Structure formats: structure tokens, C-alpha cells
C-alpha positions, 0 to 999 in steps of 0.5 A: 257669032255669039260672044264669049269670056275665056279663062285659064285652067291653072294646073295644081300639078305638074304632070312631068315629074317637075319638082314643086319649085320649078312647077310654081315657076311654070304656073307664074310663067304661063299666067304671066305671058297670058294675063292679058289675054284672058278674062279669068284664071281657075284652080281645082280643089284637090289636096292630091293629084285627082288624075289616076296617071300621076303618082299620089305624091306628085306635088299638088297645090291647095286652091284656095292658098293658090288663088290667093297668091296668084290674085295679088300677082296678077292684078287683071284676071278674075280668079275661081275655083274649079269647084271647091269641095263644099265638104273640105271647109265649113260654109261659114268659115268659107263665107269669110274666107271668101268675103276677106279675099274679095276685099283684098282681091277688089272684087275679082273673086268667083266662088265655085262650089260643088258637092265633092266626089273623090272618096279616097281623098275624103278618106285620106284627110279625115273627111266622112264620105256620105252618098251623093244624096247627102253630099249634095244636101250639104251642098245646097245648105252651104250654099245658102249659109255662104249667100246669108253671110254675104248679104246679112248683117248677122245670118241664122240658119238652122239645117239638117247638117249645118247651123250658124247663129247671129254670124257676122261677116264683116267686111262684107264682099263688095260686089258679092261674088257670084257663086258658081255650082259645079255638076250635071247631076240631073235629079239634085245637082241641076236642081240646086244650080236652079235654085241657088247658082249665079253661074253653072260650070260642067266639064268636058262635055259634047255639044249634044250633052251640054244641050241636053244638060241645059234643058234639065236645068231648065225645067229645074228653073221652071219649077222653082220659078227662076229665068234661066237666064239668070244663070251664067252658063260656063264650060270646062274643056280641055284644049289641043290646038295646032296650026294644022289639024295634024298637030293638033291630034298628035297634041291630043294623042300625047295628052293623058287628059284627053281620051281619043275615044270620046274626042266629041267631049274635047276641043281639038283641031286647027284654029277653024275647027277649034272656032266652030267647036266653041261656036256650038257651044255659044250657040248653045248658051255657054259664056264663059269657057274655063280651058286647060291646054295640053302643051303646058308649061309651053304657052304655044297653044293657048297663045295661038287660041288668043290669036287667032280664035278669041278675036271672033268672039270678042268682036 
């Protein structure tokens, strides 16, 4: 069985109507109880809940602030964004923020970033929402600026959308954080992944879809003269695990995160079924799973997963 690492998806908003103070305590309890079992923890980047099944005025935690706090509390885990919207923070500022956080975290930061997609959020917060092609082009420039500022004494870059001149970023991050680019757009996004990403993330896809996207990525890598093995492949997914298949199906049926009409895209079942599903992904090259457990804020599902499934992939 191929080895893999496992990350916890830290919810940024409650789905049970909990007020913000209670929700924060739920997060601290959840991560605290699971810190020793998992390798990493991840927070998405939205200002309001991205899910349409909760009210827009539901408490929602900002990604970078949340990671900055949690990383100081939980000192064993790697922390990353899944994924930052490039449009929301100037790339040079984000490079400085990431470098500072890496210094404070002592090397446990992963910068996840993408082109952005939530139009109503852009508009509500005063950001221009350009077409997809432009957003991806802006992402490509942004990633280049971030890497330059992390690796060069002074960085200069002049693109179509961003420009910096002799920008200094000290302290330099040590080590340089991996840049994980999220998305599966075959013509644009995966081309940027092939050229600039250290890690790649795609969410909630079946093994067959993952295999197809990976082949597209490999084709882009070949054109760019890059070995696709250099890119760490990650999968974000939703898990409904139970001691029995019936229990898992009941959990999945109650979750608004899982579309039961597209069950093949998710990880649902008893321990053996979940292990079998994960093995399909690892055989295709997934090296790091980023998992949302549907029974949050309970920890039973994640604990069962850690006790019965993860050891198979850690051996």
C-alpha cells in the first residue's frame, strides 16, 4: 500500500447554528483531540460561508488570521490554506505575511493559493471580478512574485497585472514554504500548476476524474519540460466513516456537504471501504489527503479513521 499523509480540514463556519464563541471552542477541541494523529490542518479562504445551505450572516473565520492563531496553539501540525484567493491580497503583501508566519511557525507553513471563484463575495467586499482567464493570469503572476520575494535578495517583477520594484522580504522564510495551487481547470489552471506549483490540490473528485486531471497535468508538465513527479499531489475530500456501512450511509445522508447522487466523488463507508477507496487514490499518486469529517464537531469519525485507516498508509 502506498504511503500517504493526512490533514484535517478545519471548518471556517458552523452548520449547526452555533454562535462564534462556541464555534471557536469546537475548533480548538476538535484539533486538540486529533493533533497527535494527523500531519496537517487546513482552513479555506472565504469572508462569508461558501455553502449555500447556511445563512450568509453565519459566523465565518478569516483564513490567514485563523491559521496564525491555531499554529501557535498546536505546535506539531503543518498548517495551510485551502486555498487562498489570489485576488484578496496583494501578492507582495502575501509574500511578506507568509514569510513572517513561516518564521513564527518555525517552518510549518504551506501556502495554498488559487484563482478565486465566488463572485458574490468579490462584489460584496469590493473586489473586481474579472473573467476566469484573467483571474488565472493574475494567479500566475502572483505566484511568481511570491516566489521571487521568498528567494531573491530584492525582487523586481513587471507583469500585466502586478509590478514590484526591488522589493525586500526579510526575514526570508526558512525553509521556503511549498506553494500549493488549487484547481482542476484543464486549459489554464493546470498549466500554471505544471509551471509553478510545488504541490497541487483538487477537491471532491472520483478516482476516475482524478486520473484524468492528472494526465492533463502531466501533459502540461511535459510541454513545460518539468517532471510531474516533482509536484506533490493532494486531494481534498469529505469523509463519512462509520463502524458499519449503514452507519456511514446515515452520516452521509444527513450531511449537506455530500451529494448522494455523486457518491463516487466522496469517501463514504466502513473502515474497510474507506481504506479501499483511499488506496485507489494513492495508487494514482495522491500523497496527502485533506479531509473534512461530516460529524464535526464530534471527533468519533476522525478518531475511527485515525485508528483503523491511517495505519494502513503509514506502514
